N, C-alpha and C positions, 0 to 999 in steps of 0.2 A: 503494499499498501504505499502511496505516496499521497503527500498533502500539497493543497492548491498554493502554499507560502509559497515552497519550492519552485514550483510553476511558476508562478505572477499572472498577471491579469492576462496581459500579449499572449502567455506560452496557454492560458485555458482558453482563449477566444481564436486561437488559431486552432486547437482542438476541436475543439465545437464545430469550426468553419469546415474542420476535416470529415468532420461524420457522414458516414450516407444517409442520405432523408433529407441534406439541409441546404438548402439556398437554389439549387437547381433544377429547374420544371417548366413544363408550359407555361407562360405569362409571368416569368420572371427575370427579366431585362437585366439588371442588376439586384443582385444578391447581397448577402454579408462581405463585410470590407472595403464601403463607403462610407459617407454618412449617412444615407437610407439608402432602403431597397427602390428598384424603380418597378414597377409592375403594369402589367398591361391589362386593363379591366374592359371588359367584353363590350361594345355600345351600348347592346341591346338591355343591360341589367342596372338595377342601382348598387352601391354600395353599400354591406352592412359592417360595423364596426363595433368589436365588444371589449369591455376588460375584465378580468377579475385578478383579485389579490389574496395568495394564502399566504398566512405566515403562523410558522412555528409556532405550537401551544393553543391555538385560536383555529385554525382549520386542518390542521394536522400532528399529530405527535410522531417524533422518530421514534419511539417505544414501541410503537402498533403500526406502524408504515413505513417501508423501504423504501430508498429513495426512487428506486422504477416505479414504484407505485406513487408516491407523489407527481411524477412525472404526467404518469399516465392520466390523473388527476386533474392536473392541473391544466391541461387540456380538454380533457371531455368536458369539464364545467362550461369553458368556452364556447366549445361545440353545440354544445346542449342553448346557448342564447339565440345561436344562430339557427339553430334546428325550431327553435320557438318562433323567428319569424317566418316559416317556411322556407329558409335558405341554405347557401348551399358554401361550406366552408373554405377556403383556399389558401389564407396566409399568417401565420405567426409571427411576432414578436416578441421576443424570452426575455425576461427580466431577471437576474439571480443574483440575489445577495446571499453571500454564505460567510461563514464563523473562519478564522484560521485555521481554526481544527478540522475543517473538513476535507477527507482526500478527493484527490483527484477521480478513484474510480469512482465514487459515489456520484462524481457529476456525470462522468459517462454512464452509469446505471440511470440517473435521471432522466438524460436524452434518450434513452434507448426506451425507456417507457413512455417520453414523448412519441416518440416513434413510431411505437406499437400503436399507442390510441389514433396518429394522426395517418397509418398507413391506409386505413379501409376507407377512407374520405379523401385520399389525395391529400391532405393540407400539407405545405410545405415551411419549414421555416426558415423565416427570409432574415431573421436583425433581432436584435434586443441589446442588452445591456446587461454587465456583471460589475458587482461590489463587493465590498467588506462590509460584515454585518457584526454588530456588537454582540446580538441578540439573538441568534439560532437563523437559520433558514427561511429567506424572504422570496417569494417568486410571483410575480404578473407577466401574466400572458395577454397581450391584443391580439385579438385575432381578426382578422377582414374576411368578409365572404361575400355571394353574393345571392342576387333574387331577379328573377326575368318577369316577375307579375306582382303583387301589390302584396305586400306586407302584411301579416294578418297581427293588427293591435291589441293592448289591454282595453284600449276603449271602444271597440266595436261590439261589445257584448249588446243583446238587443232583447228587453220585455217578453218573456215567454221561453227564450232558449232555455235547450238542455245544458246542463254541465255537466263536463264527461272528464275522465282520465286516462291515459293510456297506463298498462302494464300493471304494478301492485304499488301500495305505500307502504311507509316504515320500513323497509329491507335494512337501509344504510342507517338510520338509529339504532336498528336492534343489533345489525353488526358492530357498532361502537361500543355498546352495551356492553355484548358478549366480549368483546376484544378488552374493555377496560374491565371485567369481571378478573382476566386472566386466567389462573388455572383454579378456579373458585369452582369446588364440589358441584355446583349448580349444571355447570357448563356439560358435568357426565351424564346429564341429563338427556343432552341434547344429541340426535344423530348427527353423524359425521357432515353426511350430504345437507343437512338445514343449517349447520355452525358455516359450511362451505358456501354455503348460497348468500348469507346475510352479510358476510364478511366481505366478501368478494362485495357486494352492492355498496360497501361502506367504502372500500380500497381503489376498485375499478368500474366507476358508475358508468354505465354506457348512454350516451348522447344518442337522443334519438333522432335522427338526420332523416333519416329516409323517412319515417315517420312524418315529420313536420313537411317536408315535401310535398308527400301524400297529402294530407289534411290541407295544406294550401292552395292546393289544386282544385280543392271543392268549395263552391259557392257556399253551400249550406254551412261552413266553418267559418265563426264570425268570430272573435276574440280567440287569442292563442297565446301561451305563455309556459314556461319552463317552471317544475315545483323544485326549487333550491333551498329557500328558506320555512318551508313547511306548509301544508295544503289550507290551514286557516290564513296564514300571513300572505300568499301568493293571491286566493281566490280574493282574498279582500282588496290586493291590487287591483281586480278587473271590476270588483262593485266599486271601487273609488271611481277608477278612470273612466268606469260606463256608465256611473250616475246611477245604479240599481243595487236592489237587496238578491241576495240567495237564500235558497232553501235548500239544505243537503242530507240527506237521509245515512245517518249514520251507518247503520246496517249494509248499507250498501257498496260502502268505501271495500277497495279490491285490497285484501289484505290478504299473503301466501300463508300457505299451513306453516313453513318455518317461522315467519314471525310469530305466529301465534304458537310454534312450540318452544323459541326463545321466551315470546312472552311468562308462559308457563312455567320454565327451568329456571329464568330471575325473579319472579314475583311483580312484573311488570304489566303495563297496560297496553295491548296492542294497538289502541285506537288512540291513546297517545301519541306512539311513533306515528301513526298514520297522517295524526291532522297537524302534529307539530314539530314532528323529528328532523324535518328538513333534508336536503341532500339527495333527495331520492330521485331528483334530472327527469320525472315523467315529465309529458305534456297536459298541461290542461286547457280544456279551450270547450265555448261554447257553441252551439247550434241549432238549427232549427230543429225541433225536435222530430218532426215527421222526417227527418233525414237520418236518425240518430241509426238505426237499426241497418239500413243501408251501410252506413259511413263505417260501422264496426264490421261487417262484413266485408267490404272493400277492403279495411284498412287489416284485414287478419288474413286478406288471399293477397295482398301486397307485400308485405313485412312479416307476417306471422306474430304481431304483436296485439291483446286483447286491448279494446276500449269498453270502458265500461261507464255508462249512465249513474250519475249519483245526485243530483238534484235539479234545479230550474232556479233561473233568476226570473225575478219580478219586479215592478214598478216600485220605487218605497226606498227611503234613506237607504243609502250603501251600506250595507253589514252583512252578514251570515247567521241563519236562522238552523241549527242544527238540531234536528229532531230524530226522535227513536221511530221504531217500526208503528206505532199508535199514533203519532203524530207529538210524542210529549217533548219538551225540550232537554236536551244533552248538554251538557256541559263540557266543552274540549279545552284541551291545552293550544295554547297560543303557539306559533310559529317561534323561529328565530330572531331578532331581532340585536345587530352590532351594539355595542353599550348600555345595550338593558338586560345581557346575556338571555 
């Protein structure tokens, strides 16, 4: 193992630049090596831009995530934002601040994980920055993408729309809880398959890029966003931006058997993970209720991903009513918000 202190910033940049899958690809006129990248944007497309900051001990812990997993997640969370607009991710700029104690091989692993997440979608790293850090790893990825139609916005919800979500909810929060439990006896009551499913959901989330493109091409889909901070927080954004209320039936939330198994083993509430856990990176949408069944069938046929209707939008003050099977009010856990915990 060798430290980044011995390699130096210039040496580290040259090492990153020489890695496969960096800088050179169609649409990249100039990549790493100059003051900026020069990119060829398709004339018929609009440009999408997003950025996410990941800070050690806030977004990840070195004790429970490898450098490769951090690299994967750093790009995946940005691709999820592009997917939420129905776009195609194209080019990434990666800023990485490291403590002097970091090893060069850890940086190699970080970029290897990032490339693994990028490869299925053709995303290319075209630039970034490196810096020393006095307080652990800090990762910032800026991702550019394209959209050839009309991006779906949080403000496009309509009264009477069905509210639906892709995949399942609560897996990432369950995975984090299991990892933090460490060698606790409770984990021995879980199957290996369930434990692997939820820890993978936390460490290596999948951006729903193909699903986002499919949904954005359907006129019946109105508002669209990703679930990153928890369903309760993210649906709240749609309600505020669209000026509408939502009614969600808690029993309809798609929670996997693995999450239920983890909840039983750890003595936790799976609904709390599903509504407030965050980091699921599923797509949350509103659509014409008459088209919901066909939309779910089409999405499953095109991508293999499940779509579940969980409620509806209605006129009224922005906010969410969570109800049980008989219409009784249900208290749910709020999603994550920085500076409030």
